[in-house]
N, C-alpha and C positions, 0 to 999 in steps of 0.2 A: 395557890396564887401563881401567876405567870412569872417564870424565871427571868424573862426580859424586863419585866416591870421591877422586880426586886433588884436586879443588877443595875438598872438605870437609876433607881433611888439611891443605892449605895454609891454609885459613881458620882451623882450630883452632890451628895454629902461630902465625898472626898474632895471634889473640886472646890466647894465652898470653903472647906477647911484649908485647902492649899492657898486660896486667895487671901484668907485671913493671915496665914502663916507666911505668905509671900514667896512660896516655893513651888508654884504651879508648873513652871517650865521644867524644873528638876524632876518633879513627880511624873510629869508627862513623859519625859525621857525614860524613866524607870518603868512606867506602866507599858510603854511601847516596847521596851526590851522584854518585859514579862510576856506580853502577847506574842512577840516574835519567838520567844523560847517555847511557848506552848505550841506554836506552829511547827517549829523545827524538831522538837522532842515530843514525839507522839505519846510516849509513856508517862509524861509528866502529869497529865490529867488523872490517869488511873492511880498514880502514886499519891496524888493529893486526895483522891477519893478513898484511899485505903483506910479503913477504920482502925487498923492495928498500928498505923504509923503514929507515933507520939506527936502531940500538938507542937512541942518545941522543935521536933525534927521537920514538921511541915513548915513552921515559921522560918527555920534556917534555910530550907530548900527554896521557898518562895523568895526570900530576900536575896539569895544567890542568883536565882533566875532573873530577878529584876535588877540586879546590880545595886541594891539599896543597902544602906547602912542600918545597923541596929539603933533604935531610938528615934529614927526619922519618921516622917509621915507615913511612908509605905509600911514600915514596921508596925506602927500603931494601927494602921488599917488592917493588916494581916491578923494582928492579935484580936481586933474587934470581930473579924470574920470567923476566926476560930472559936471565940467565945459564943457567938450567935449561931454556930453550926451552918455558916454560909460559905465556908472556904472553898467548897466545890464549885462555886459560881465565880471565882476570882478571874477566870479567863474572860468571861463575858463582861465582867465589871471593868477589866482593863481596857477592853475594846470600847465599851461605852464611855469610859473616862476620856479616851482618845478622841472620840467623836465630839464630846462636849468641849474639850479643850480646843480642837481645831475650829469648831463653829464659833466659839467665843473670840478666837484670835485671828479669824479670817485666813485660815490655812487650807489650801486645796491639796488633797492627796492625789498625786499623779503617779501612775504606774505605766511605764513604757515597756511593752513586751515585744521582743524581736525574735526572729527565727535563728539568728546567729549573733554573736557578739559584735557590737559596733563601737567605733572610736568616739572619743569625747567630742570631736567636732560635729559629728552627726547627731549625737545626743543633745548637744547644745543647740543645734538648729531646731530640733523638735521642741526642746524646752522653751525657746524663744517664741515659737508659734503658740504653744499652750499658754505662755505668760500673757500674750495678747488676748487670748480667749477669756482668761479668768481675771484680767485687768487688775483690780485692786487687791487681790488675794496674794498671799505668799505661797510659793510652791514647795511642797515636800515631795521630792522626786525619788523614785526608785526604779531601777532597771532590772528586768527579768529576761532571761533567755529561755525560749520555749521552742525547740526544734519542730514540734507538731504544727507550727504555723506554716511550715514549708518555706515561706518567704514573706517579705513585707513586715508589718508591725501592727500592734494595737496600742492605743493610748486610752487609758481610763483616768478620767478626772472625776474624783469622788464617786458618783454612781453612774456617770455618763461614759459611754464607750464608743470610740471610733475604731472600727475594724477595717484595716487596709491590708489584711493578710491574704496570701494566696489561698490558704485553706478556706477562708470565707468566700472568696471569689469562685472557687471550685464548687462550693456548696450551693451558691446562688445559681451558677450555671446548671448544675444538676437539677435543681428545682424547676428552672425554666424548661429544661428538656423533658422533664416528667409531666409538666402541665400542658 
């Protein structure tokens, strides 16, 4: 069976449980932290996949990575995944849960990537322009510095990207010269 399909089903079930329990926002924050931890700690996935690691240790590790408490919804979810031998898919489940939550609550994920660090005033200007573009949605903003852009910036709103970087302009110029 497709891992994305399995992850999506578990994420939907977790979301429905959270709606009934009234803690969807709290679980969203924890699942977002868990996904971010998987992104920053590359060895976390191989540790979770390790068959020699005891289930209780996996549970404790994942709760710590999510910033969740024992006995909460995330803890119950992790225990279910361990019981069903699906804990290796928890990263994709966390990402799927985030997508479901953002869609249900009209939240646009905005990532502004710049070549160098910018001040809050410039970041606020870009945010206001993006807010006009997404109109009725709430913005979840993050800022990333990527020196490979050389100059300029990129703005990613959900799956759409505006590339105003020097790197992109040089690439387009190169393509024009080659053709």
